[in-house]
C-alpha positions as CSV (number, residue, x, y, z in Angstrom):
1,V,139.7,171.7,37.0
2,L,136.6,173.1,35.4
3,G,138.3,174.0,32.0
4,T,138.3,177.7,32.8
5,S,141.0,180.0,32.5
6,A,142.1,181.7,35.8
7,E,142.2,185.0,33.5
8,A,138.4,184.1,33.2
9,L,137.3,183.8,36.7
10,I,139.2,186.9,37.9
11,D,135.8,189.4,38.2
12,S,134.0,187.2,37.1
13,D,130.9,185.5,39.6
14,W,132.6,182.4,40.1
15,F,129.6,180.8,41.6
16,A,127.9,181.4,38.2
17,L,129.4,177.7,38.1
18,A,128.1,176.2,40.4
19,H,124.9,174.0,40.1
20,E,121.5,175.9,40.3
21,E,120.5,173.6,42.9
22,D,123.7,174.2,44.8
23,R,124.7,177.9,43.7
24,D,122.4,179.9,46.2
25,R,123.9,177.7,49.0
26,L,127.3,178.0,48.2
27,R,126.9,181.8,48.3
28,A,126.0,181.5,52.2
29,E,128.6,179.7,53.6
30,F,131.5,180.8,51.8
31,G,129.6,184.9,52.6
32,Q,129.5,183.9,56.1
33,A,132.7,182.0,55.8
34,V,135.2,184.4,55.2
35,V,134.5,186.5,58.4
36,Q,136.0,184.1,60.6
37,D,139.5,186.0,61.3
38,G,141.5,184.5,58.8
39,K,140.2,180.7,59.3
40,Q,140.6,178.1,57.3
41,F,137.3,176.7,55.9
42,V,136.0,174.0,53.1
43,I,132.9,174.2,51.4
44,E,131.5,171.2,48.5
45,G,129.3,171.7,46.2
46,R,128.3,170.3,42.7
47,F,129.5,173.0,39.4
48,T,129.6,173.0,35.6
49,A,132.7,172.0,33.9
50,A,133.3,174.2,30.4
51,D,132.5,170.7,28.4
52,G,129.5,170.3,30.0
53,S,129.9,167.9,32.7
54,E,128.8,168.4,36.6
55,R,131.9,167.7,38.6
56,V,132.2,167.8,42.8
57,M,134.5,170.6,43.5
58,D,135.7,170.4,47.2
59,V,136.8,174.3,47.8
60,T,139.2,175.7,50.7
61,A,139.9,178.8,51.7
62,R,141.2,181.5,53.6
63,N,140.5,185.1,54.7
64,L,143.6,187.3,54.1
65,L,143.1,189.7,57.3
66,A,142.1,188.9,60.5
67,D,139.1,191.4,60.7
68,E,136.0,191.9,59.0
69,A,137.2,193.7,56.1
70,I,138.7,191.5,53.2
71,A,141.1,192.5,51.5
72,G,141.5,188.7,49.8
73,V,140.6,185.3,49.5
74,V,143.2,182.7,49.1
75,I,141.0,179.9,47.5
76,N,142.5,175.9,46.3
77,A,139.8,173.8,44.8
78,R,139.9,170.2,44.0
79,D,137.7,168.4,42.0
80,I,136.9,165.1,44.4
81,T,134.5,163.5,41.8
82,E,136.4,160.5,41.2
83,R,136.8,160.1,44.9
84,L,132.9,160.2,45.6
85,K,132.1,157.3,42.9
86,E,134.9,155.5,44.3
87,Q,133.3,155.3,48.1
88,A,130.0,154.8,46.5
89,A,131.0,151.9,44.7
90,M,133.0,150.9,47.6
91,L,129.4,151.4,50.0
92,D,127.7,149.5,47.0
93,S,130.0,146.8,46.9
94,E,130.0,146.4,51.0
95,E,125.9,146.0,50.6
96,Q,126.0,143.6,48.1
97,F,128.1,141.6,50.7
98,R,125.9,142.0,53.1
99,V,122.8,141.2,51.0
100,A,124.5,137.9,49.4
101,S,126.0,136.7,52.9
102,E,122.8,136.9,54.4
103,I,121.2,135.3,51.5
104,Q,124.0,132.4,51.6
105,Q,124.2,131.7,55.0
106,H,120.2,132.1,55.4
107,L,120.1,128.9,53.1
108,F,122.7,127.0,54.7
109,P,120.8,124.2,56.6
110,R,120.6,124.9,60.1
111,K,121.7,120.9,61.3
112,A,122.4,117.7,60.2
113,P,120.7,114.7,59.8
114,E,120.7,112.0,61.8
115,L,121.4,108.3,59.7
116,D,122.0,105.3,61.3
117,G,125.4,104.5,61.5
118,F,126.9,107.5,59.9
119,D,127.6,110.7,62.0
120,I,127.3,114.0,59.8
121,A,128.4,117.3,60.0
122,G,128.7,120.4,57.6
123,A,129.1,124.0,57.8
124,S,130.8,127.1,55.4
125,K,133.3,130.1,56.6
126,P,131.6,133.5,54.8
127,A,134.6,135.0,52.9
128,A,135.2,138.8,52.3
129,A,134.4,138.3,48.2
130,T,131.0,136.1,49.2
131,G,130.3,133.7,46.2
132,G,127.7,130.9,45.8
133,D,129.5,128.2,48.1
134,Y,126.1,125.8,48.6
135,F,126.2,123.1,50.6
136,D,122.3,120.6,51.5
137,Y,121.0,117.3,52.4
138,L,118.4,115.8,50.3
139,T,116.0,113.0,50.5
140,T,115.5,110.9,47.3
141,S,112.3,109.5,46.2
142,D,113.6,106.2,47.7
143,N,113.8,108.3,51.2
144,Q,117.6,107.8,50.8
145,L,120.0,110.7,51.9
146,A,122.1,112.5,49.5
147,L,124.8,115.3,50.1
148,A,124.6,118.4,48.0
149,I,127.6,120.1,47.8
150,G,128.3,123.5,44.4
151,D,129.8,126.5,44.0
152,V,128.5,129.1,41.8
153,S,131.1,131.0,39.5
154,G,132.0,134.8,40.2
155,H,131.3,136.7,43.5
156,G,128.4,138.9,45.2
157,I,124.4,138.9,45.0
158,G,124.0,137.1,41.7
159,P,125.8,134.0,42.8
160,A,124.1,133.7,45.5
161,M,120.3,134.3,44.0
162,L,121.9,131.7,41.3
163,M,122.7,129.0,44.5
164,A,119.2,129.8,46.2
165,E,117.7,129.0,42.8
166,T,120.3,125.6,42.4
167,R,119.1,124.8,45.5
168,A,115.6,125.1,44.9
169,Y,115.6,123.1,42.0
170,L,117.3,120.0,44.1
171,R,115.2,119.6,46.4
172,L,112.3,119.5,44.2
173,L,114.0,117.4,41.4
174,A,115.4,115.0,44.5
175,R,112.0,114.7,46.0
176,N,110.4,112.6,42.8
177,R,113.6,111.3,42.1
178,N,116.5,108.8,43.0
179,D,119.1,108.8,40.5
180,L,121.7,111.2,40.7
181,S,122.4,111.0,37.2
182,L,118.8,112.0,35.7
183,I,118.9,114.5,39.1
184,L,121.4,116.8,37.6
185,T,120.6,116.2,34.0
186,R,117.2,117.8,34.6
187,A,118.9,120.1,36.9
188,N,121.3,121.2,34.0
189,T,118.1,121.6,31.3
190,M,116.4,123.3,33.8
191,M,119.1,126.2,34.7
192,G,120.1,126.5,31.5
193,E,117.9,129.6,30.3
194,D,119.2,131.2,34.1
195,V,122.5,130.9,34.1
196,G,123.8,132.3,31.2
197,K,127.2,132.2,29.8
198,E,129.1,134.5,32.0
199,R,128.3,131.8,35.1
200,F,128.1,127.9,35.6
201,V,127.2,125.7,38.3
202,T,129.7,122.7,39.8
203,M,127.8,120.4,42.1
204,L,128.3,117.2,43.6
205,L,125.9,114.6,44.8
206,A,126.8,111.6,46.8
207,K,123.8,109.3,48.0
208,L,124.1,107.0,51.0
209,D,122.7,103.5,51.8
210,P,122.9,103.0,55.5
211,E,121.2,99.7,55.0
212,K,124.5,98.4,52.4
213,R,126.6,101.1,53.9
214,T,127.1,101.8,50.1
215,L,128.0,105.2,48.5
216,V,127.1,106.7,45.1
217,H,128.3,109.5,43.3
218,A,127.8,112.0,40.7
219,S,129.8,115.1,39.8
220,A,129.4,117.9,37.3
221,G,132.5,119.2,37.3
222,H,132.8,119.8,40.5
223,S,136.2,119.3,42.8
224,P,136.8,116.0,44.3
225,A,135.6,114.7,47.1
226,F,137.6,111.8,49.1
227,V,137.1,108.4,51.2
228,L,139.9,108.3,53.8
229,G,140.4,104.9,55.3
230,P,140.9,104.1,59.2
231,D,144.1,105.1,58.7
232,G,143.8,108.1,57.2
233,E,144.9,107.8,53.9
234,V,142.8,108.4,51.0
235,K,141.4,105.2,49.6
236,S,139.2,107.0,47.5
237,E,138.3,109.8,44.9
238,L,134.7,111.0,43.8
239,R,135.8,112.6,40.1
240,R,133.8,114.5,38.0
241,T,131.3,112.7,35.4
242,G,129.8,115.3,33.5
243,M,129.9,118.8,33.0
244,P,129.3,121.9,34.9
245,L,125.3,123.1,35.2
246,G,124.7,125.5,32.3
247,V,127.4,125.0,30.3
248,M,125.4,122.3,27.6
249,P,122.1,121.6,27.3
250,D,122.2,118.5,26.2
251,A,125.0,117.1,29.0
252,Q,124.4,113.9,30.4
253,Y,125.8,113.0,33.6
254,N,127.3,109.5,34.4
255,V,126.9,108.4,38.2
256,S,129.7,105.6,39.8
257,R,129.5,102.4,40.8
258,H,129.0,101.6,44.4
259,M,131.4,101.6,46.8
260,R,130.8,99.7,49.9
261,L,132.3,102.1,53.0
262,A,134.1,100.7,56.1
263,K,133.9,101.8,59.8
264,G,136.2,104.5,60.2
265,D,136.2,105.9,56.5
266,V,135.6,109.6,56.4
267,L,133.6,111.0,53.4
268,V,135.2,114.1,52.7
269,L,133.1,116.9,50.2
270,L,134.4,120.5,49.8
271,T,134.8,123.7,47.4
272,D,137.6,125.7,45.9
273,G,136.9,128.2,48.2
274,L,138.3,126.3,50.5
275,E,141.3,125.1,48.7
276,E,142.9,128.3,47.3
277,A,142.4,130.1,50.2
278,T,145.4,132.2,50.5
279,N,148.2,132.7,53.5
280,P,149.9,136.4,53.7
281,E,152.9,134.9,51.1
282,G,149.8,134.3,48.5
283,E,150.2,130.4,49.1
284,L,147.4,128.7,48.8
285,F,146.0,126.4,51.7
286,G,145.7,123.3,48.8
287,T,143.8,120.0,49.1
288,G,146.9,118.7,51.0
289,R,146.8,120.4,54.0
290,I,142.7,119.8,54.1
291,L,143.3,116.3,53.7
292,E,146.4,116.7,56.5
293,A,144.1,118.4,59.5
294,V,141.5,115.3,58.6
295,H,143.9,113.0,59.3
296,K,145.2,114.3,62.0
297,S,141.4,114.6,63.5
298,R,139.5,111.3,61.8
299,R,138.4,109.6,65.3
300,L,136.8,112.6,66.6
301,K,132.9,112.8,65.5
302,A,132.2,114.9,62.4
303,A,131.6,118.8,63.8
304,K,135.0,118.3,65.4
305,I,136.7,117.4,62.7
306,V,135.2,120.0,60.5
307,K,135.8,122.7,62.9
308,S,139.6,121.3,62.7
309,V,140.1,121.7,59.0
310,F,138.7,125.6,59.7
311,E,141.1,125.6,62.6
312,A,143.8,124.9,60.5
313,L,142.9,127.3,57.4
314,E,143.0,130.5,60.5
315,N,146.4,129.3,61.6
316,F,147.5,129.4,57.8
317,S,145.7,132.1,56.3
318,G,146.7,134.6,59.3
319,N,145.8,137.9,58.5
320,A,145.3,137.3,54.8
321,E,141.7,138.1,53.3
322,Q,139.7,135.8,51.6
């Protein structure tokens, strides 16, 4: 295992191969263990291989006699270096998930705003691989409400931190602007250097005018949103109007035409994490099932509609890790 032949180890001090910081401890543990009436024992420590690399060994041994006179010892040594590395990587991954999840959950709105004539609700379901899913409620400079939903590519602490940065930029920009295209254009410019080539951010902003009962939106490469009519059928899709943030520094973002909302209309904003959730067979939850859940619950309060979508997801996904 260490690149040293068995012949070379016969009549030699194999503890000399142990790491100097572990050597005395291993000698002492071995000396105490071999006189334990033939019981098997295990010691673990660092050893130096013939090529100079450091390896962690799991050494199992047993005294051949059942008294204190030692006729011989049977030793089995295993290299557990890679196993320990895998365990350390798993623990590191779990810690990253915990930190990323805390960041994400801390940044989500605590409650939905109240807006005359509208019932609003939002929620996020934590997944095993925490990413950069985001939603927020923004107040623009003309004192109107803009719903924001987005997704940072990737998983872990990096996307969670970028999500936090995106949230801060959008809140700042919305306070000083009311044009959704300008908000996204400026956010794209500000985030360009921070996103990097390996990541991007999709974002959809939907602005509500309670007096005119209209909706206008701008989307930086985000999944379509939907407006369902009182009959539960899709009456409009809020499609992409520009590139994801961070992809092109000079990208421009168009704004949709104003859409008049009728009583009983339901606006559905979502991220692809919901659409791409799977069941144990690997089948995607998909947009169709989301809209079906909304269709069935469309006459309920907004919070109940959101809950019904997640219940449908849970029934579909079963024990599958998301």
